[in-house]
N, CA and C atoms of all chains as a GROMACS GRO file, in nm:
protein
  627
    1MET      N    1   9.483  20.204  10.148
    1MET     CA    2   9.378  20.107  10.090
    1MET      C    3   9.251  20.110  10.160
    2ASN      N    4   9.118  20.067  10.113
    2ASN     CA    5   8.993  20.070  10.202
    2ASN      C    6   8.935  19.922  10.211
    3THR      N    7   8.922  19.898  10.322
    3THR     CA    8   8.816  19.781  10.273
    3THR      C    9   8.675  19.765  10.317
    4TRP      N   10   8.624  19.712  10.207
    4TRP     CA   11   8.485  19.768  10.177
    4TRP      C   12   8.442  19.642  10.230
    5ARG      N   13   8.276  19.658  10.290
    5ARG     CA   14   8.209  19.534  10.359
    5ARG      C   15   8.084  19.542  10.244
    6CYS      N   16   7.991  19.432  10.276
    6CYS     CA   17   7.879  19.389  10.194
    6CYS      C   18   7.776  19.498  10.299
    7SER      N   19   7.701  19.580  10.273
    7SER     CA   20   7.580  19.625  10.343
    7SER      C   21   7.479  19.491  10.418
    8HIS      N   22   7.493  19.391  10.280
    8HIS     CA   23   7.381  19.287  10.339
    8HIS      C   24   7.412  19.277  10.536
    9TRP      N   25   7.299  19.248  10.643
    9TRP     CA   26   7.309  19.208  10.771
    9TRP      C   27   7.394  19.109  10.804
   10ASN      N   28   7.367  19.040  10.701
   10ASN     CA   29   7.393  18.931  10.763
   10ASN      C   30   7.518  18.825  10.682
   11CYS      N   31   7.579  18.946  10.604
   11CYS     CA   32   7.715  18.902  10.521
   11CYS      C   33   7.882  18.963  10.595
   12ALA      N   34   7.948  18.902  10.610
   12ALA     CA   35   8.082  18.899  10.636
   12ALA      C   36   8.182  18.960  10.532
   13VAL      N   37   8.126  18.966  10.382
   13VAL     CA   38   8.191  18.940  10.270
   13VAL      C   39   8.259  19.077  10.298
   14ALA      N   40   8.448  19.094  10.232
   14ALA     CA   41   8.428  19.263  10.266
   14ALA      C   42   8.558  19.251  10.162
   15VAL      N   43   8.598  19.326  10.094
   15VAL     CA   44   8.700  19.330   9.980
   15VAL      C   45   8.812  19.442   9.992
   16VAL      N   46   8.946  19.440   9.969
   16VAL     CA   47   8.998  19.568  10.000
   16VAL      C   48   9.049  19.637   9.837
   17GLY      N   49   9.078  19.758   9.860
   17GLY     CA   50   9.057  19.779   9.747
   17GLY      C   51   9.112  19.945   9.716
   18CYS      N   52   9.149  19.976   9.623
   18CYS     CA   53   9.201  20.154   9.660
   18CYS      C   54   9.129  20.263   9.606
   19GLY      N   55   9.081  20.373   9.628
   19GLY     CA   56   9.004  20.502   9.628
   19GLY      C   57   8.826  20.437   9.638
   20SER      N   58   8.754  20.503   9.548
   20SER     CA   59   8.600  20.520   9.591
   20SER      C   60   8.566  20.402   9.529
   21PRO      N   61   8.471  20.305   9.619
   21PRO     CA   62   8.430  20.192   9.610
   21PRO      C   63   8.308  20.173   9.478
   22ILE      N   64   8.346  20.278   9.385
   22ILE     CA   65   8.239  20.221   9.259
   22ILE      C   66   8.281  20.144   9.174
   23GLY      N   67   8.432  20.108   9.192
   23GLY     CA   68   8.483  20.030   9.112
   23GLY      C   69   8.445  19.858   9.176
   24LEU      N   70   8.419  19.808   9.275
   24LEU     CA   71   8.329  19.719   9.325
   24LEU      C   72   8.282  19.654   9.197
   25ARG      N   73   8.175  19.766   9.135
   25ARG     CA   74   8.120  19.734   9.026
   25ARG      C   75   8.106  19.675   8.947
   26ALA      N   76   8.303  19.642   8.902
   26ALA     CA   77   8.376  19.617   8.791
   26ALA      C   78   8.371  19.450   8.807
   27ILE      N   79   8.344  19.416   8.919
   27ILE     CA   80   8.369  19.274   9.025
   27ILE      C   81   8.220  19.273   9.016
   28GLY      N   82   8.157  19.310   8.988
   28GLY     CA   83   7.955  19.272   9.056
   28GLY      C   84   7.896  19.272   9.116
   29TRP      N   85   7.975  19.388   9.213
   29TRP     CA   86   7.888  19.451   9.323
   29TRP      C   87   7.737  19.535   9.285
   30TYR      N   88   7.671  19.563   9.387
   30TYR     CA   89   7.591  19.641   9.348
   30TYR      C   90   7.636  19.774   9.426
   31VAL      N   91   7.650  19.920   9.355
   31VAL     CA   92   7.725  19.994   9.403
   31VAL      C   93   7.569  20.149   9.446
   32GLN      N   94   7.594  20.184   9.547
   32GLN     CA   95   7.504  20.306   9.545
   32GLN      C   96   7.531  20.416   9.629
   33ILE      N   97   7.614  20.504   9.571
   33ILE     CA   98   7.702  20.679   9.640
   33ILE      C   99   7.577  20.722   9.697
   34LEU      N  100   7.581  20.675   9.844
   34LEU     CA  101   7.478  20.743   9.958
   34LEU      C  102   7.564  20.854  10.070
   35ASP      N  103   7.518  20.959  10.091
   35ASP     CA  104   7.599  21.034  10.186
   35ASP      C  105   7.505  20.985  10.351
   36PRO      N  106   7.578  20.905  10.477
   36PRO     CA  107   7.736  20.988  10.401
   36PRO      C  108   7.828  20.834  10.429
   37THR      N  109   7.691  20.695  10.443
   37THR     CA  110   7.750  20.575  10.394
   37THR      C  111   7.741  20.468  10.242
   38PRO      N  112   7.800  20.434  10.159
   38PRO     CA  113   7.798  20.407  10.018
   38PRO      C  114   7.678  20.341  10.095
   39LEU      N  115   7.584  20.253  10.032
   39LEU     CA  116   7.514  20.097   9.973
   39LEU      C  117   7.580  20.027   9.889
   40LEU      N  118   7.691  19.907   9.979
   40LEU     CA  119   7.709  19.812   9.932
   40LEU      C  120   7.669  19.682   9.916
   41LEU      N  121   7.657  19.590   9.803
   41LEU     CA  122   7.598  19.468   9.813
   41LEU      C  123   7.672  19.365   9.757
   42CYS      N  124   7.749  19.312   9.730
   42CYS     CA  125   7.804  19.151   9.729
   42CYS      C  126   7.772  19.127   9.650
   43PRO      N  127   7.757  19.050   9.516
   43PRO     CA  128   7.727  18.968   9.416
   43PRO      C  129   7.589  18.890   9.438
   44PRO      N  130   7.595  18.810   9.546
   44PRO     CA  131   7.486  18.761   9.595
   44PRO      C  132   7.349  18.819   9.684
   45HIS      N  133   7.408  18.929   9.686
   45HIS     CA  134   7.311  19.035   9.768
   45HIS      C  135   7.276  19.124   9.765
   46ARG      N  136   7.299  19.138   9.620
   46ARG     CA  137   7.239  19.206   9.427
   46ARG      C  138   7.116  19.251   9.511
   47PRO      N  139   7.056  19.363   9.485
   47PRO     CA  140   6.856  19.365   9.481
   47PRO      C  141   6.807  19.334   9.360
   48ASP      N  142   6.899  19.324   9.180
   48ASP     CA  143   6.890  19.254   9.171
   48ASP      C  144   6.974  19.123   9.113
   49PRO      N  145   6.945  19.061   9.114
   49PRO     CA  146   7.044  18.931   9.114
   49PRO      C  147   7.048  18.879   8.939
   50ILE      N  148   7.170  18.901   8.840
   50ILE     CA  149   7.174  18.811   8.743
   50ILE      C  150   7.228  18.684   8.781
   51ALA      N  151   7.143  18.573   8.744
   51ALA     CA  152   7.201  18.449   8.698
   51ALA      C  153   7.321  18.383   8.632
   52CYS      N  154   7.403  18.349   8.599
   52CYS     CA  155   7.459  18.297   8.547
   52CYS      C  156   7.400  18.232   8.401
   53GLU      N  157   7.322  18.183   8.418
   53GLU     CA  158   7.185  18.099   8.336
   53GLU      C  159   7.197  18.131   8.253
   54GLU      N  160   7.160  18.298   8.326
   54GLU     CA  161   7.071  18.396   8.236
   54GLU      C  162   7.191  18.478   8.139
   55ILE      N  163   7.304  18.517   8.158
   55ILE     CA  164   7.388  18.568   8.144
   55ILE      C  165   7.396  18.428   8.014
   56GLU      N  166   7.431  18.354   8.059
   56GLU     CA  167   7.472  18.260   7.889
   56GLU      C  168   7.382  18.259   7.792
   57ALA      N  169   7.274  18.258   7.812
   57ALA     CA  170   7.097  18.242   7.771
   57ALA      C  171   7.169  18.328   7.620
   58HIS      N  172   7.223  18.456   7.660
   58HIS     CA  173   7.209  18.538   7.569
   58HIS      C  174   7.308  18.542   7.506
   59SER      N  175   7.386  18.471   7.519
   59SER     CA  176   7.501  18.521   7.442
   59SER      C  177   7.474  18.426   7.314
   60LEU      N  178   7.573  18.469   7.195
   60LEU     CA  179   7.492  18.433   7.070
   60LEU      C  180   7.490  18.248   7.045
   61ASP      N  181   7.631  18.197   7.122
   61ASP     CA  182   7.614  18.021   7.102
   61ASP      C  183   7.671  17.959   7.261
   62GLY      N  184   7.570  18.061   7.312
   62GLY     CA  185   7.647  17.986   7.453
   62GLY      C  186   7.677  17.918   7.487
   63LEU      N  187   7.824  17.918   7.484
   63LEU     CA  188   7.918  17.939   7.488
   63LEU      C  189   8.015  17.993   7.586
   64ASP      N  190   7.955  18.144   7.533
   64ASP     CA  191   8.110  18.253   7.624
   64ASP      C  192   8.095  18.205   7.782
   65PRO      N  193   8.233  18.263   7.841
   65PRO     CA  194   8.220  18.258   7.959
   65PRO      C  195   8.134  18.359   8.000
   66CYS      N  196   8.082  18.286   8.177
   66CYS     CA  197   8.020  18.392   8.245
   66CYS      C  198   8.066  18.529   8.290
   67ALA      N  199   8.030  18.639   8.245
   67ALA     CA  200   8.145  18.784   8.256
   67ALA      C  201   8.142  18.791   8.462
   68MET      N  202   7.973  18.734   8.498
   68MET     CA  203   8.020  18.734   8.624
   68MET      C  204   8.086  18.695   8.726
   69CYS      N  205   8.088  18.521   8.680
   69CYS     CA  206   8.165  18.460   8.728
   69CYS      C  207   8.349  18.479   8.666
   70ALA      N  208   8.383  18.534   8.591
   70ALA     CA  209   8.550  18.576   8.540
   70ALA      C  210   8.509  18.639   8.643
   71ALA      N  211   8.497  18.762   8.636
   71ALA     CA  212   8.547  18.900   8.740
   71ALA      C  213   8.533  18.810   8.855
   72ASP      N  214   8.473  18.797   8.929
   72ASP     CA  215   8.394  18.738   9.064
   72ASP      C  216   8.609  18.680   9.089
   73LYS      N  217   8.636  18.528   9.024
   73LYS     CA  218   8.733  18.436   8.975
   73LYS      C  219   8.853  18.576   8.983
   74GLU      N  220   8.870  18.632   8.934
   74GLU     CA  221   8.970  18.760   8.905
   74GLU      C  222   8.943  18.841   9.043
   75ALA      N  223   8.916  18.866   9.102
   75ALA     CA  224   8.840  18.947   9.247
   75ALA      C  225   8.935  18.877   9.317
   76ASP      N  226   8.885  18.748   9.321
   76ASP     CA  227   8.911  18.626   9.448
   76ASP      C  228   9.083  18.643   9.464
   77GLU      N  229   9.087  18.633   9.220
   77GLU     CA  230   9.252  18.621   9.289
   77GLU      C  231   9.306  18.751   9.327
   78ILE      N  232   9.312  18.872   9.275
   78ILE     CA  233   9.326  18.943   9.370
   78ILE      C  234   9.364  19.024   9.474
   79GLN      N  235   9.218  18.955   9.544
   79GLN     CA  236   9.190  18.926   9.692
   79GLN      C  237   9.320  18.889   9.749
   80SER      N  238   9.300  18.737   9.724
   80SER     CA  239   9.447  18.648   9.780
   80SER      C  240   9.597  18.726   9.722
   81ALA      N  241   9.633  18.806   9.651
   81ALA     CA  242   9.775  18.853   9.615
   81ALA      C  243   9.768  18.971   9.730
   82PHE      N  244   9.642  19.046   9.764
   82PHE     CA  245   9.628  19.154   9.826
   82PHE      C  246   9.684  19.148   9.988
   83VAL      N  247   9.601  18.976   9.982
   83VAL     CA  248   9.610  18.913  10.191
   83VAL      C  249   9.724  18.933  10.270
   84PHE      N  250   9.896  18.894  10.133
   84PHE     CA  251   9.958  18.901  10.215
   84PHE      C  252  10.033  19.044  10.240
   85SER      N  253  10.026  19.114  10.128
   85SER     CA  254  10.116  19.315  10.080
   85SER      C  255  10.044  19.351  10.220
   86ASP      N  256   9.908  19.387  10.266
   86ASP     CA  257   9.792  19.452  10.332
   86ASP      C  258   9.837  19.395  10.452
   87LEU      N  259   9.891  19.277  10.438
   87LEU     CA  260   9.940  19.250  10.692
   87LEU      C  261  10.083  19.368  10.711
   88THR      N  262  10.070  19.372  10.807
   88THR     CA  263  10.188  19.385  10.919
   88THR      C  264  10.231  19.306  10.896
   89GLU      N  265  10.369  19.342  10.955
   89GLU     CA  266  10.445  19.188  10.961
   89GLU      C  267  10.386  19.128  11.141
   90GLU      N  268  10.346  19.124  11.210
   90GLU     CA  269  10.309  19.107  11.276
   90GLU      C  270  10.145  19.048  11.283
   91GLU      N  271  10.072  19.108  11.227
   91GLU     CA  272   9.974  18.982  11.154
   91GLU      C  273   9.992  18.913  11.060
   92LEU      N  274  10.083  18.927  10.969
   92LEU     CA  275  10.136  18.836  10.859
   92LEU      C  276  10.196  18.699  10.940
   93ALA      N  277  10.266  18.720  11.082
   93ALA     CA  278  10.292  18.616  11.177
   93ALA      C  279  10.206  18.549  11.228
   94LYS      N  280  10.076  18.624  11.268
   94LYS     CA  281  10.018  18.518  11.312
   94LYS      C  282   9.924  18.449  11.236
   95ARG      N  283   9.917  18.502  11.091
   95ARG     CA  284   9.844  18.457  10.994
   95ARG      C  285   9.917  18.303  10.982
   96LEU      N  286  10.006  18.323  10.957
   96LEU     CA  287  10.101  18.200  10.912
   96LEU      C  288  10.137  18.109  11.001
   97TYR      N  289  10.096  18.131  11.170
   97TYR     CA  290  10.098  18.045  11.258
   97TYR      C  291   9.980  18.010  11.305
   98ASP      N  292   9.879  18.072  11.207
   98ASP     CA  293   9.728  17.996  11.208
   98ASP      C  294   9.721  17.893  11.093
   99ILE      N  295   9.778  17.877  11.004
   99ILE     CA  296   9.772  17.802  10.864
   99ILE      C  297   9.882  17.716  10.913
  100TYR      N  298   9.957  17.710  10.943
  100TYR     CA  299  10.051  17.558  11.015
  100TYR      C  300   9.937  17.547  11.145
  101ASN      N  301   9.860  17.542  11.210
  101ASN     CA  302   9.771  17.477  11.281
  101ASN      C  303   9.716  17.420  11.209
  102ALA      N  304   9.629  17.515  11.121
  102ALA     CA  305   9.516  17.450  11.064
  102ALA      C  306   9.485  17.338  10.999
  103GLU      N  307   9.679  17.325  10.925
  103GLU     CA  308   9.726  17.233  10.896
  103GLU      C  309   9.773  17.097  10.930
  104ILE      N  310   9.811  17.108  11.059
  104ILE     CA  311   9.822  17.052  11.188
  104ILE      C  312   9.735  16.953  11.181
  105ALA      N  313   9.634  17.071  11.206
  105ALA     CA  314   9.443  16.980  11.343
  105ALA      C  315   9.442  16.919  11.199
  106LYS      N  316   9.415  16.966  11.040
  106LYS     CA  317   9.390  16.861  10.926
  106LYS      C  318   9.452  16.758  10.900
  107VAL      N  319   9.623  16.724  10.889
  107VAL     CA  320   9.625  16.564  10.893
  107VAL      C  321   9.599  16.494  11.043
  108THR      N  322   9.623  16.583  11.162
  108THR     CA  323   9.599  16.453  11.244
  108THR      C  324   9.472  16.435  11.291
  109ASN      N  325   9.363  16.469  11.167
  109ASN     CA  326   9.241  16.418  11.169
  109ASN      C  327   9.167  16.465  11.263
  110GLN      N  328   9.201  16.618  11.314
  110GLN     CA  329   9.140  16.582  11.479
  110GLN      C  330   9.066  16.776  11.424
  111PRO      N  331   8.955  16.804  11.458
  111PRO     CA  332   8.881  16.861  11.448
  111PRO      C  333   8.948  17.087  11.527
  112LEU      N  334   8.920  17.181  11.509
  112LEU     CA  335   9.027  17.234  11.526
  112LEU      C  336   8.984  17.245  11.689
  113TYR      N  337   8.862  17.266  11.647
  113TYR     CA  338   8.818  17.284  11.808
  113TYR      C  339   8.848  17.151  11.946
  114SER      N  340   8.893  17.069  11.886
  114SER     CA  341   8.984  16.951  11.938
  114SER      C  342   9.151  16.973  11.937
  115TYR      N  343   9.144  16.972  11.896
  115TYR     CA  344   9.301  17.031  11.857
  115TYR      C  345   9.305  17.164  11.902
  116THR      N  346   9.378  17.158  11.989
  116THR     CA  347   9.382  17.401  12.045
  116THR      C  348   9.514  17.420  12.105
  117PRO      N  349   9.601  17.391  11.992
  117PRO     CA  350   9.709  17.558  12.001
  117PRO      C  351   9.673  17.653  12.083
  118PRO      N  352   9.732  17.695  12.151
  118PRO     CA  353   9.790  17.826  12.197
  118PRO      C  354   9.728  17.943  12.086
  119GLY      N  355   9.628  18.010  12.109
  119GLY     CA  356   9.641  18.081  12.056
  119GLY      C  357   9.736  18.207  11.955
  120TRP      N  358   9.771  18.254  11.885
  120TRP     CA  359   9.893  18.389  11.893
  120TRP      C  360   9.894  18.463  11.949
  121GLU      N  361   9.759  18.526  12.056
  121GLU     CA  362   9.760  18.654  12.101
  121GLU      C  363   9.839  18.587  12.250
  122ASP      N  364   9.826  18.453  12.332
  122ASP     CA  365   9.908  18.366  12.426
  122ASP      C  366   9.988  18.354  12.395
  123GLN      N  367  10.097  18.334  12.272
  123GLN     CA  368  10.156  18.327  12.235
  123GLN      C  369  10.289  18.400  12.253
  124VAL      N  370  10.192  18.564  12.234
  124VAL     CA  371  10.286  18.691  12.245
  124VAL      C  372  10.266  18.761  12.327
  125THR      N  373  10.207  18.687  12.455
  125THR     CA  374  10.164  18.737  12.532
  125THR      C  375  10.268  18.670  12.664
  126ARG      N  376  10.282  18.511  12.637
  126ARG     CA  377  10.403  18.418  12.689
  126ARG      C  378  10.555  18.505  12.677
  127ASP      N  379  10.558  18.553  12.531
  127ASP     CA  380  10.660  18.582  12.471
  127ASP      C  381  10.760  18.448  12.478
  128ALA      N  382  10.595  18.357  12.401
  128ALA     CA  383  10.687  18.188  12.365
  128ALA      C  384  10.794  18.222  12.285
  129PRO      N  385  10.898  18.113  12.254
  129PRO     CA  386  10.973  18.120  12.154
  129PRO      C  387  10.914  18.115  11.996
  130THR      N  388  10.777  18.039  12.039
  130THR     CA  389  10.717  18.002  11.887
  130THR      C  390  10.695  18.113  11.826
  131ALA      N  391  10.608  18.260  11.888
  131ALA     CA  392  10.577  18.365  11.886
  131ALA      C  393  10.715  18.444  11.791
  132ALA      N  394  10.790  18.450  11.843
  132ALA     CA  395  10.992  18.464  11.802
  132ALA      C  396  11.016  18.338  11.647
  133GLY      N  397  10.994  18.268  11.669
  133GLY     CA  398  11.028  18.181  11.534
  133GLY      C  399  10.937  18.248  11.450
  134PHE      N  400  10.830  18.249  11.422
  134PHE     CA  401  10.691  18.296  11.303
  134PHE      C  402  10.734  18.430  11.279
  135ARG      N  403  10.821  18.510  11.314
  135ARG     CA  404  10.837  18.650  11.328
  135ARG      C  405  10.979  18.661  11.251
  136ALA      N  406  11.036  18.532  11.256
  136ALA     CA  407  11.150  18.552  11.177
  136ALA      C  408  11.088  18.503  11.077
  137ILE      N  409  11.037  18.382  11.051
  137ILE     CA  410  11.012  18.392  10.905
  137ILE      C  411  10.920  18.524  10.803
  138VAL      N  412  10.896  18.594  10.913
  138VAL     CA  413  10.846  18.729  10.845
  138VAL      C  414  10.938  18.764  10.787
  139ARG      N  415  11.053  18.795  10.914
  139ARG     CA  416  11.149  18.879  10.813
  139ARG      C  417  11.201  18.839  10.735
  140GLU      N  418  11.236  18.646  10.760
  140GLU     CA  419  11.255  18.645  10.613
  140GLU      C  420  11.196  18.662  10.474
  141ILE      N  421  11.051  18.674  10.502
  141ILE     CA  422  10.958  18.728  10.386
  141ILE      C  423  11.007  18.803  10.364
  142SER      N  424  11.016  18.928  10.460
  142SER     CA  425  11.041  19.021  10.420
  142SER      C  426  11.181  19.001  10.323
  143ARG      N  427  11.306  19.025  10.393
  143ARG     CA  428  11.410  19.007  10.274
  143ARG      C  429  11.390  18.977  10.174
  144ARG      N  430  11.330  18.844  10.209
  144ARG     CA  431  11.343  18.825  10.046
  144ARG      C  432  11.268  18.891   9.904
  145THR      N  433  11.151  18.942   9.981
  145THR     CA  434  11.043  18.995   9.891
  145THR      C  435  11.128  19.108   9.800
  146SER      N  436  11.224  19.160   9.867
  146SER     CA  437  11.264  19.357   9.906
  146SER      C  438  11.403  19.347   9.809
  147ARG      N  439  11.446  19.191   9.764
  147ARG     CA  440  11.517  19.186   9.664
  147ARG      C  441  11.462  19.116   9.514
  148SER      N  442  11.352  19.081   9.531
  148SER     CA  443  11.328  19.010   9.415
  148SER      C  444  11.229  19.076   9.349
  149MET      N  445  11.015  18.584   9.468
  149MET     CA  446  11.040  18.509   9.639
  149MET      C  447  11.126  18.440   9.705
  150PHE      N  448  11.058  18.307   9.658
  150PHE     CA  449  11.130  18.202   9.667
  150PHE      C  450  11.180  18.118   9.525
  151GLY      N  451  11.160  18.141   9.487
  151GLY     CA  452  11.124  18.136   9.308
  151GLY      C  453  11.217  18.002   9.310
  152ASP      N  454  11.377  18.045   9.370
  152ASP     CA  455  11.444  17.920   9.368
  152ASP      C  456  11.448  17.794   9.420
  153LEU      N  457  11.381  17.754   9.523
  153LEU     CA  458  11.353  17.698   9.587
  153LEU      C  459  11.217  17.588   9.564
  154THR      N  460  11.210  17.425   9.552
  154THR     CA  461  11.138  17.370   9.563
  154THR      C  462  11.034  17.386   9.650
  155GLU      N  463  10.899  17.332   9.641
  155GLU     CA  464  10.857  17.362   9.778
  155GLU      C  465  10.885  17.270   9.910
  156GLU      N  466  10.958  17.147   9.861
  156GLU     CA  467  11.006  17.056  10.013
  156GLU      C  468  11.114  17.189  10.044
  157GLU      N  469  11.196  17.216   9.966
  157GLU     CA  470  11.316  17.299   9.971
  157GLU      C  471  11.284  17.407  10.063
  158LEU      N  472  11.138  17.437  10.001
  158LEU     CA  473  11.084  17.615  10.119
  158LEU      C  474  11.060  17.586  10.241
  159ALA      N  475  10.972  17.444  10.262
  159ALA     CA  476  10.945  17.424  10.387
  159ALA      C  477  11.072  17.367  10.494
  160LYS      N  478  11.170  17.310  10.430
  160LYS     CA  479  11.243  17.253  10.566
  160LYS      C  480  11.350  17.458  10.547
  161HIS      N  481  11.346  17.564  10.469
  161HIS     CA  482  11.402  17.668  10.500
  161HIS      C  483  11.329  17.711  10.604
  162LEU      N  484  11.194  17.734  10.576
  162LEU     CA  485  11.137  17.794  10.660
  162LEU      C  486  11.188  17.725  10.844
  163TYR      N  487  11.160  17.553  10.804
  163TYR     CA  488  11.147  17.518  10.918
  163TYR      C  489  11.283  17.528  11.004
  164ASP      N  490  11.431  17.567  10.938
  164ASP     CA  491  11.560  17.616  10.970
  164ASP      C  492  11.533  17.788  11.028
  165VAL      N  493  11.475  17.809  10.964
  165VAL     CA  494  11.446  17.989  10.992
  165VAL      C  495  11.389  17.978  11.116
  166TYR      N  496  11.284  17.910  11.089
  166TYR     CA  497  11.214  17.940  11.272
  166TYR      C  498  11.300  17.828  11.403
  167HIS      N  499  11.352  17.748  11.373
  167HIS     CA  500  11.427  17.675  11.457
  167HIS      C  501  11.562  17.740  11.503
  168SER      N  502  11.616  17.817  11.407
  168SER     CA  503  11.742  17.888  11.414
  168SER      C  504  11.708  17.990  11.557
  169SER      N  505  11.618  18.093  11.518
  169SER     CA  506  11.554  18.211  11.581
  169SER      C  507  11.511  18.140  11.724
  170ILE      N  508  11.495  18.066  11.746
  170ILE     CA  509  11.469  18.002  11.871
  170ILE      C  510  11.563  17.975  11.950
  171ALA      N  511  11.669  17.883  11.851
  171ALA     CA  512  11.796  17.839  11.898
  171ALA      C  513  11.912  17.968  11.985
  172LYS      N  514  11.846  18.049  11.934
  172LYS     CA  515  11.966  18.207  11.971
  172LYS      C  516  11.905  18.182  12.096
  173LYS      N  517  11.778  18.218  12.172
  173LYS     CA  518  11.722  18.252  12.272
  173LYS      C  519  11.724  18.166  12.354
  174TYR      N  520  11.677  18.046  12.312
  174TYR     CA  521  11.725  17.868  12.388
  174TYR      C  522  11.757  17.812  12.369
  175PRO      N  523  11.880  17.712  12.423
  175PRO     CA  524  12.012  17.643  12.407
  175PRO      C  525  11.857  17.530  12.390
  176TYR      N  526  11.901  17.442  12.286
  176TYR     CA  527  11.811  17.315  12.254
  176TYR      C  528  11.861  17.284  12.082
  177THR      N  529  11.813  17.132  12.081
  177THR     CA  530  11.870  17.071  11.980
  177THR      C  531  11.703  17.063  11.888
  178PRO      N  532  11.686  17.081  11.814
  178PRO     CA  533  11.570  17.062  11.774
  178PRO      C  534  11.562  16.888  11.652
  179PRO      N  535  11.533  16.817  11.634
  179PRO     CA  536  11.560  16.718  11.543
  179PRO      C  537  11.519  16.758  11.419
  180THR      N  538  11.628  16.737  11.314
  180THR     CA  539  11.602  16.810  11.192
  180THR      C  540  11.454  16.731  11.090
  181TRP      N  541  11.518  16.842  11.010
  181TRP     CA  542  11.359  16.855  10.858
  181TRP      C  543  11.334  16.745  10.788
  182GLU      N  544  11.496  16.628  10.802
  182GLU     CA  545  11.493  16.525  10.803
  182GLU      C  546  11.399  16.422  10.840
  183ASP      N  547  11.451  16.395  11.021
  183ASP     CA  548  11.382  16.352  11.126
  183ASP      C  549  11.247  16.358  11.139
  184ILE      N  550  11.186  16.497  11.105
  184ILE     CA  551  11.033  16.480  11.085
  184ILE      C  552  11.008  16.512  10.946
  185ALA      N  553  10.975  16.478  10.832
  185ALA     CA  554  10.988  16.515  10.755
  185ALA      C  555  10.959  16.328  10.718
  186SER      N  556  11.064  16.221  10.750
  186SER     CA  557  11.089  16.102  10.691
  186SER      C  558  10.975  16.013  10.780
  187CYS      N  559  10.943  16.075  10.860
  187CYS     CA  560  10.886  15.964  11.013
  187CYS      C  561  10.730  16.044  10.960
  188GLY      N  562  10.705  16.090  10.895
  188GLY     CA  563  10.580  16.191  10.906
  188GLY      C  564  10.502  16.270  10.975
  189HIS      N  565  10.572  16.353  11.094
  189HIS     CA  566  10.538  16.377  11.208
  189HIS      C  567  10.418  16.532  11.160
  190PRO      N  568  10.316  16.551  11.210
  190PRO     CA  569  10.265  16.661  11.153
  190PRO      C  570  10.311  16.729  11.122
  191SER      N  571  10.411  16.796  11.230
  191SER     CA  572  10.424  16.911  11.183
  191SER      C  573  10.531  16.951  11.072
  192ALA      N  574  10.581  16.827  11.007
  192ALA     CA  575  10.604  16.904  10.854
  192ALA      C  576  10.514  16.936  10.787
  193GLU      N  577  10.398  16.814  10.766
  193GLU     CA  578  10.260  16.894  10.729
  193GLU      C  579  10.258  17.057  10.750
  194GLY      N  580  10.216  17.119  10.841
  194GLY     CA  581  10.224  17.226  10.892
  194GLY      C  582  10.322  17.313  10.833
  195TRP      N  583  10.453  17.297  10.776
  195TRP     CA  584  10.558  17.360  10.712
  195TRP      C  585  10.560  17.362  10.632
  196ARG      N  586  10.500  17.224  10.520
  196ARG     CA  587  10.492  17.216  10.408
  196ARG      C  588  10.297  17.310  10.328
  197ALA      N  589  10.187  17.377  10.448
  197ALA     CA  590  10.143  17.385  10.426
  197ALA      C  591  10.189  17.533  10.386
  198LEU      N  592  10.244  17.624  10.484
  198LEU     CA  593  10.318  17.736  10.466
  198LEU      C  594  10.356  17.707  10.360
  199ALA      N  595  10.466  17.686  10.283
  199ALA     CA  596  10.566  17.658  10.189
  199ALA      C  597  10.494  17.661  10.071
  200ARG      N  598  10.342  17.595  10.090
  200ARG     CA  599  10.250  17.585   9.964
  200ARG      C  600  10.156  17.762   9.959
  201GLU      N  601  10.129  17.798  10.031
  201GLU     CA  602  10.086  17.968  10.028
  201GLU      C  603  10.137  18.032   9.999
  202LEU      N  604  10.328  18.026  10.053
  202LEU     CA  605  10.387  18.119   9.970
  202LEU      C  606  10.419  18.096   9.878
  203ALA      N  607  10.449  18.006   9.888
  203ALA     CA  608  10.408  17.967   9.691
  203ALA      C  609  10.326  18.038   9.582
  204GLN      N  610  10.242  17.975   9.612
  204GLN     CA  611  10.103  18.072   9.552
  204GLN      C  612  10.109  18.192   9.560
  205LYS      N  613  10.124  18.239   9.672
  205LYS     CA  614  10.164  18.368   9.708
  205LYS      C  615  10.198  18.483   9.597
  206ALA      N  616  10.328  18.397   9.588
  206ALA     CA  617  10.488  18.443   9.533
  206ALA      C  618  10.442  18.457   9.360
  207SER      N  619  10.338  18.402   9.339
  207SER     CA  620  10.353  18.354   9.191
  207SER      C  621  10.218  18.461   9.146
  208ARG      N  622  10.132  18.506   9.244
  208ARG     CA  623  10.040  18.604   9.180
  208ARG      C  624  10.072  18.740   9.214
  209LEU      N  625  10.190  18.765   9.295
  209LEU     CA  626  10.228  18.895   9.377
  209LEU      C  627  10.320  18.965   9.210
   0.00000   0.00000   0.00000
């Protein structure tokens, strides 16, 4: 698997995929294969941006779904499916821990900066029971996934 | 993956897996899922968020 990042200086967008980055064109990216580093620009940072309205205006009845938006939505879904399958067990444990804490911060109506649970790294360093608990959940997910 | 469980059952399952793992190392008796779920404890929402996330991923994989 490769992680491709937008080449724009102020953009953190990244996508995960197999093989050459040329396939990013299918999801609206601007791709120029340059040596040694390809120029990759996510849809909002293309040098030739295409607005949804322009695409829709060219369709015969004006009701066609915007191909760029449809591709973008599909790309989001594919990316989110990768999110778990591409993580190591330790990374997944951290991600689950973060999701858990973010939700608690939300329901207790406290911004994350005021609700400050220990970071995952702290839990690991202290060999805290919490880390063991979340790792057990990851093992359970792996066990279930391998069965299904 | 967890298709046989409802979201609430999955949240309880994750909670139980988590605490039984800890209990192996540290002798303690955590509150039951029913206790924390019925009193609206914030951690119950944390477990439900995990259950939602996992159910969502499972449906896409």
